[in-house]
Backbone bond lengths (Angstrom), bond angles and torsions (degrees), N, CA, C in turn:
res aa  C-N    CA-C-N  psi(-1)  N-CA   C-N-CA  omega(-1)  CA-C   N-CA-C  phi
1 M - - - 1.447 - - 1.518 111.16 -
2 A 1.333 116.37 -41.42 1.462 120.33 -178.77 1.515 111.27 -66.65
3 S 1.331 117.13 -34.60 1.462 119.36 -178.71 1.530 111.07 -69.31
4 A 1.319 117.29 -35.16 1.463 119.21 177.37 1.519 110.35 -65.98
5 S 1.321 115.75 -40.11 1.459 120.02 177.23 1.520 110.67 -65.25
6 G 1.352 115.88 -42.18 1.464 120.40 178.53 1.513 111.66 -63.21
7 G 1.341 116.62 -38.27 1.461 120.60 178.09 1.511 111.91 -64.70
8 G 1.338 116.14 -38.27 1.459 120.25 177.50 1.511 111.70 -67.31
9 T 1.321 115.67 -38.25 1.465 120.23 177.86 1.521 110.05 -64.94
10 M 1.324 116.24 -43.72 1.467 120.08 178.99 1.527 111.21 -62.87
11 K 1.313 116.50 -38.50 1.470 119.57 178.06 1.522 111.20 -66.19
12 R 1.329 116.66 -38.98 1.469 119.76 177.46 1.530 110.83 -65.58
13 I 1.333 116.21 -41.97 1.466 119.96 177.58 1.526 110.03 -62.68
14 D 1.336 116.03 -45.13 1.469 120.39 178.79 1.526 110.90 -60.62
15 H 1.324 116.24 -41.83 1.467 120.69 178.91 1.535 110.42 -63.22
16 F 1.323 116.51 -42.97 1.463 121.68 178.59 1.527 110.83 -63.59
17 V 1.328 116.70 -46.35 1.477 120.77 178.22 1.526 109.68 -60.85
18 G 1.325 117.15 -42.76 1.463 120.55 178.64 1.521 112.00 -61.12
19 A 1.325 116.34 -40.71 1.471 119.71 179.06 1.529 110.60 -64.39
20 I 1.323 116.98 -42.20 1.470 120.87 178.37 1.526 110.17 -64.98
21 L 1.336 115.77 -44.13 1.463 119.90 -178.64 1.529 112.64 -64.83
22 R 1.305 117.20 -25.05 1.470 120.01 175.12 1.523 111.78 -86.75
23 A 1.331 116.54 -36.38 1.471 120.61 -176.21 1.524 112.52 -69.30
24 V 1.318 117.67 -40.93 1.465 120.51 -176.32 1.535 111.74 -61.95
25 P 1.336 119.50 -52.39 1.474 117.73 178.75 1.531 113.07 -63.98
26 C 1.328 117.01 -34.15 1.468 119.59 177.57 1.519 110.96 -64.34
27 A 1.335 116.21 -43.82 1.466 120.34 177.82 1.524 110.83 -64.16
28 C 1.325 116.53 -40.29 1.471 120.24 177.88 1.530 110.81 -63.82
29 L 1.320 116.91 -43.36 1.467 120.46 178.72 1.520 110.66 -63.29
30 L 1.316 116.68 -42.59 1.459 120.66 177.55 1.527 110.36 -61.67
31 G 1.332 116.91 -44.34 1.458 121.27 177.06 1.518 112.29 -61.93
32 L 1.329 116.28 -43.27 1.466 120.26 177.49 1.518 111.05 -60.77
33 F 1.317 115.57 -47.15 1.461 119.91 179.91 1.528 111.05 -59.43
34 A 1.335 116.33 -47.34 1.470 120.55 -178.56 1.524 111.32 -62.57
35 L 1.334 116.79 -45.60 1.468 119.92 -178.99 1.526 112.49 -65.29
36 I 1.312 116.12 -41.99 1.467 118.98 179.40 1.521 110.27 -67.09
37 F 1.327 117.09 -40.79 1.461 120.72 177.82 1.527 111.01 -60.95
38 I 1.325 116.17 -47.90 1.471 120.74 179.51 1.521 110.70 -61.86
39 N 1.319 116.59 -41.29 1.463 120.29 -179.76 1.528 111.66 -65.50
40 V 1.326 116.92 -40.17 1.470 120.32 178.64 1.530 110.10 -64.27
41 I 1.315 116.61 -45.15 1.481 120.25 178.82 1.529 109.94 -62.11
42 A 1.326 116.60 -45.89 1.469 120.57 -177.93 1.532 111.40 -62.70
43 R 1.308 116.91 -39.50 1.470 119.66 179.80 1.521 111.71 -75.54
44 T 1.326 116.12 -36.85 1.469 119.49 -179.53 1.523 110.88 -62.41
45 F 1.307 115.74 -43.87 1.463 119.66 -178.25 1.534 112.58 -97.32
46 Q 1.298 115.86 12.38 1.468 122.99 178.61 1.523 111.55 48.81
47 L 1.335 114.77 47.27 1.459 120.66 -179.82 1.529 111.25 -84.08
48 A 1.311 115.19 -48.12 1.458 119.13 -177.03 1.514 109.72 -167.34
49 G 1.303 114.94 162.46 1.451 121.79 171.94 1.519 107.71 -118.17
50 F 1.277 116.58 144.63 1.453 120.44 -178.35 1.521 108.93 -111.53
51 A 1.309 116.39 107.49 1.461 121.30 -177.25 1.535 111.08 -67.89
52 W 1.318 117.06 -29.09 1.458 122.03 -176.64 1.527 112.98 -84.91
53 F 1.317 116.17 -5.78 1.454 123.03 -172.53 1.535 112.57 -53.27
54 D 1.332 117.05 -51.58 1.464 120.66 -176.14 1.527 112.24 -63.14
55 E 1.318 116.98 -34.94 1.461 120.50 -179.61 1.526 111.30 -63.83
56 V 1.295 116.20 -45.67 1.468 120.84 -179.13 1.521 110.46 -69.31
57 I 1.315 116.91 -40.24 1.466 121.10 179.36 1.529 110.54 -60.03
58 K 1.345 117.09 -45.57 1.469 120.37 179.68 1.517 111.16 -61.03
59 G 1.311 117.25 -43.43 1.460 120.62 179.72 1.518 112.53 -64.60
60 L 1.323 116.40 -47.47 1.470 120.09 179.24 1.530 111.18 -62.38
61 F 1.326 115.96 -39.97 1.466 119.56 -179.09 1.529 110.55 -66.03
62 A 1.326 117.45 -43.10 1.472 120.71 179.23 1.527 110.78 -59.76
63 W 1.333 116.54 -47.59 1.458 119.71 -179.63 1.527 111.47 -66.04
64 M 1.326 117.48 -38.83 1.457 120.46 179.13 1.530 110.75 -61.90
65 V 1.319 116.60 -46.04 1.464 120.91 -176.56 1.528 111.44 -67.30
66 F 1.317 117.63 -50.53 1.456 119.32 -174.07 1.526 112.67 -73.25
67 V 1.312 118.44 -43.61 1.465 119.57 178.92 1.532 109.58 -71.16
68 G 1.324 116.98 -35.02 1.465 120.11 174.96 1.520 111.58 -62.60
69 S 1.329 116.90 -37.83 1.469 120.61 175.99 1.522 111.03 -63.40
70 A 1.311 116.48 -41.47 1.467 120.16 177.94 1.529 110.86 -64.51
71 A 1.331 116.51 -37.80 1.472 119.81 178.14 1.533 110.46 -63.99
72 L 1.315 116.65 -43.93 1.465 120.10 177.83 1.525 110.84 -64.67
73 W 1.322 116.63 -38.53 1.472 121.45 179.37 1.527 110.15 -63.41
74 R 1.330 116.28 -44.52 1.461 121.28 -179.58 1.523 111.11 -58.37
75 E 1.307 115.84 -41.94 1.460 120.50 -176.07 1.526 112.87 -90.87
76 N 1.346 115.51 5.12 1.467 121.52 -179.10 1.534 110.41 53.66
77 D 1.323 114.33 41.31 1.460 121.20 -173.93 1.530 112.09 -113.19
78 H 1.320 116.55 10.46 1.460 120.50 177.28 1.524 109.36 -77.08
79 F 1.307 116.16 169.74 1.461 120.84 -178.25 1.522 110.17 -62.82
80 Q 1.331 115.43 130.42 1.455 121.45 179.24 1.523 109.09 -141.20
81 V 1.304 115.21 145.52 1.460 120.92 171.86 1.525 105.69 -105.26
82 L 1.310 116.29 108.28 1.461 121.12 -171.53 1.527 114.33 -104.12
83 W 1.316 117.59 2.30 1.468 117.23 -175.37 1.520 112.24 -64.46
84 L 1.342 118.63 -36.21 1.461 120.14 -179.69 1.530 112.00 -69.81
85 P 1.339 119.02 -52.80 1.478 117.08 178.26 1.532 112.70 -59.84
86 N 1.319 116.72 -33.70 1.470 119.53 179.81 1.520 112.20 -73.14
87 A 1.339 117.73 -24.90 1.460 121.64 -178.68 1.530 112.18 -86.94
88 L 1.318 117.42 -17.59 1.464 121.41 -176.68 1.523 111.41 -86.21
89 P 1.333 116.39 157.43 1.471 119.20 171.74 1.531 109.72 -60.06
90 V 1.324 116.27 155.13 1.461 122.18 -172.04 1.527 112.40 -55.25
91 S 1.325 117.64 -45.96 1.466 119.77 -176.13 1.525 111.61 -67.15
92 I 1.304 118.24 -37.85 1.471 121.78 179.17 1.533 109.73 -73.24
93 A 1.322 117.23 -38.94 1.469 120.86 177.11 1.530 110.10 -61.99
94 R 1.316 116.31 -39.16 1.472 120.34 177.74 1.529 110.34 -64.10
95 L 1.323 117.21 -43.27 1.468 121.27 177.54 1.530 110.34 -62.40
96 L 1.325 117.09 -41.66 1.466 121.10 177.31 1.523 110.64 -61.71
97 R 1.317 117.51 -42.47 1.468 120.90 178.62 1.534 111.33 -63.62
98 I 1.325 116.32 -37.48 1.473 120.07 177.14 1.524 109.96 -63.66
99 V 1.325 117.03 -44.32 1.472 121.03 178.73 1.538 110.16 -62.59
100 I 1.314 117.03 -41.94 1.468 121.18 179.61 1.532 110.46 -63.09
101 V 1.325 117.19 -43.23 1.467 120.13 178.98 1.529 110.05 -64.63
102 L 1.331 117.79 -40.51 1.465 120.66 178.54 1.527 111.34 -64.12
103 L 1.324 116.96 -40.87 1.466 120.24 176.44 1.532 110.66 -65.32
104 A 1.318 116.24 -41.33 1.467 119.98 177.74 1.526 110.28 -62.25
105 L 1.318 117.34 -40.92 1.465 120.65 178.52 1.526 111.26 -62.30
106 C 1.324 117.21 -38.73 1.473 120.12 176.62 1.531 110.28 -61.96
107 F 1.322 116.37 -47.06 1.463 119.86 178.77 1.526 111.19 -63.05
108 L 1.318 116.63 -46.32 1.466 120.60 -177.22 1.523 111.75 -65.08
109 W 1.333 116.30 -38.21 1.463 119.15 176.95 1.526 109.96 -61.65
110 T 1.335 116.58 -44.66 1.468 121.24 179.54 1.526 110.60 -63.01
111 M 1.321 116.62 -46.42 1.461 120.85 179.22 1.528 111.01 -60.35
112 T 1.319 116.55 -44.86 1.456 120.88 -178.29 1.530 111.32 -67.40
113 W 1.316 116.42 -44.00 1.464 121.14 -179.69 1.527 111.09 -60.74
114 Y 1.341 116.36 -51.27 1.464 119.55 -178.58 1.533 111.77 -71.70
115 G 1.315 117.11 -31.57 1.464 119.98 174.67 1.516 111.52 -65.01
116 L 1.335 116.33 -40.17 1.461 120.26 177.11 1.525 110.48 -67.56
117 S 1.326 116.06 -41.31 1.466 120.46 177.72 1.532 110.57 -60.78
118 L 1.326 116.20 -45.12 1.465 121.11 178.04 1.527 110.77 -61.12
119 T 1.314 116.25 -44.00 1.465 120.99 -179.77 1.523 111.63 -61.85
120 L 1.326 116.08 -44.93 1.463 120.20 -177.30 1.529 112.72 -71.57
121 K 1.332 116.31 -29.42 1.470 120.13 -179.45 1.525 113.00 -85.66
122 A 1.322 116.63 -16.22 1.470 120.44 -176.17 1.527 109.91 -69.37
123 T 1.310 115.31 117.56 1.465 120.10 178.16 1.525 111.41 -117.32
124 A 1.318 116.37 -5.84 1.464 120.39 -177.43 1.527 110.60 -72.59
125 Q 1.316 113.34 159.91 1.458 120.89 174.61 1.517 108.01 -125.59
126 T 1.324 115.08 154.44 1.458 118.59 176.68 1.528 108.30 -68.11
127 P 1.335 118.01 146.69 1.465 120.26 -171.92 1.530 115.75 -66.17
128 I 1.306 118.33 -35.58 1.466 120.35 -174.02 1.523 111.80 -93.29
129 L 1.317 116.98 -55.43 1.465 121.38 -175.81 1.528 113.14 -86.29
130 A 1.318 117.32 -9.82 1.463 123.32 -178.91 1.537 111.75 56.56
131 L 1.335 115.69 38.28 1.460 120.32 174.75 1.521 108.43 -82.87
132 P 1.310 118.08 140.91 1.463 119.01 175.73 1.531 109.98 -66.51
133 T 1.317 116.46 133.00 1.468 119.47 179.87 1.526 111.03 -65.69
134 S 1.317 117.08 -19.15 1.462 119.79 177.76 1.535 111.25 -62.69
135 L 1.337 118.07 -23.97 1.470 120.61 175.09 1.519 111.46 -62.66
136 F 1.318 116.65 -30.97 1.460 120.80 178.68 1.528 109.83 -80.68
137 Y 1.339 116.06 -42.27 1.463 121.05 -175.11 1.521 113.50 -71.44
138 V 1.319 118.20 -27.52 1.465 121.02 -175.26 1.534 111.71 -64.70
139 A 1.315 117.75 -16.32 1.463 120.05 175.71 1.531 111.01 -63.40
140 I 1.318 117.43 -27.56 1.472 121.11 -178.79 1.532 111.17 -67.36
141 P 1.343 119.22 -57.37 1.465 116.99 -178.90 1.529 113.81 -68.21
142 I 1.314 117.27 -30.12 1.471 118.56 178.10 1.520 110.06 -64.92
143 S 1.322 116.82 -49.88 1.466 119.17 -179.58 1.524 110.64 -66.65
144 G 1.328 117.50 -36.86 1.461 120.34 177.75 1.518 111.85 -62.14
145 A 1.323 117.07 -42.70 1.466 120.81 178.90 1.527 111.34 -63.33
146 V 1.319 116.33 -40.44 1.466 120.10 177.58 1.530 110.40 -63.55
147 M 1.321 116.34 -44.17 1.469 119.94 -179.78 1.526 111.19 -66.56
148 I 1.338 117.65 -36.36 1.469 120.38 175.92 1.524 109.99 -62.49
149 A 1.322 116.84 -45.29 1.465 120.27 -179.31 1.526 111.13 -58.91
150 Y 1.317 116.77 -46.16 1.466 119.30 -179.43 1.528 111.90 -70.65
151 S 1.326 117.53 -30.63 1.463 120.39 175.67 1.527 110.65 -67.58
152 L 1.324 116.78 -39.45 1.466 119.94 177.38 1.526 111.05 -64.37
153 V 1.323 116.90 -38.10 1.465 120.25 175.65 1.527 109.69 -62.57
154 D 1.339 116.97 -44.57 1.467 120.53 178.28 1.531 111.19 -61.39
155 L 1.325 116.25 -42.46 1.462 120.36 179.70 1.528 110.26 -63.33
156 F 1.318 116.75 -43.91 1.460 120.49 177.82 1.527 110.80 -59.21
157 R 1.328 116.34 -44.80 1.477 120.00 179.04 1.524 111.58 -62.01
158 L 1.335 116.46 -41.86 1.466 120.15 179.52 1.516 111.94 -66.44
159 L 1.314 117.22 -37.96 1.459 120.65 -177.99 1.524 112.68 -75.83
160 T 1.326 117.60 -26.23 1.466 120.64 -178.09 1.523 112.63 -102.22
161 L 1.304 117.75 -0.65 1.457 122.31 -177.74 1.524 110.31 -70.89
162 K 1.293 116.31 134.37 1.461 121.20 175.88 1.529 108.94 -78.51
163 E 1.322 116.15 143.11 1.465 121.89 -177.80 1.525 112.59 -53.95
164 N 1.311 117.62 -45.59 1.460 120.02 -174.33 1.525 113.75 -82.30
165 S 1.356 117.70 -3.25 1.467 118.61 -179.68 1.506 112.57 -95.41
166 Q 1.321 117.98 3.73 1.464 119.50 -179.35 1.455 111.60 -78.67
């Protein structure tokens, strides 16, 4: 009984994380679109120039890219070449998928570790708004940690999957 409840809780958490992972890049894209549109209008009609414009654009773009990558990773919707795993026998394809997940975990661990190091070492501020640059960099370890978590779930599923249930 407790495991069914735990499974439901995990599904709710996963659903919540998925909603956040989709909302953040969408909000960033909307913000980017609005800022670029306003800037084009302002420059076209020589209304004003926004000195802070580039700072905000860089931050929104960083968050959109990294959190968007985590969203695609969660949904297994990133670019994949599947012809080889699909052409192999089931047991060998499963072994190949395990190797791919292990390689991805190595990359993600490195990305997350160095992203966290970069975030913690960043002491600079943006010139106009005086925002800490670490606000931009922290998207790297956050998205990396999310991708590691989902990769570990995938690895667990691959390792516990029964041969005939594929």
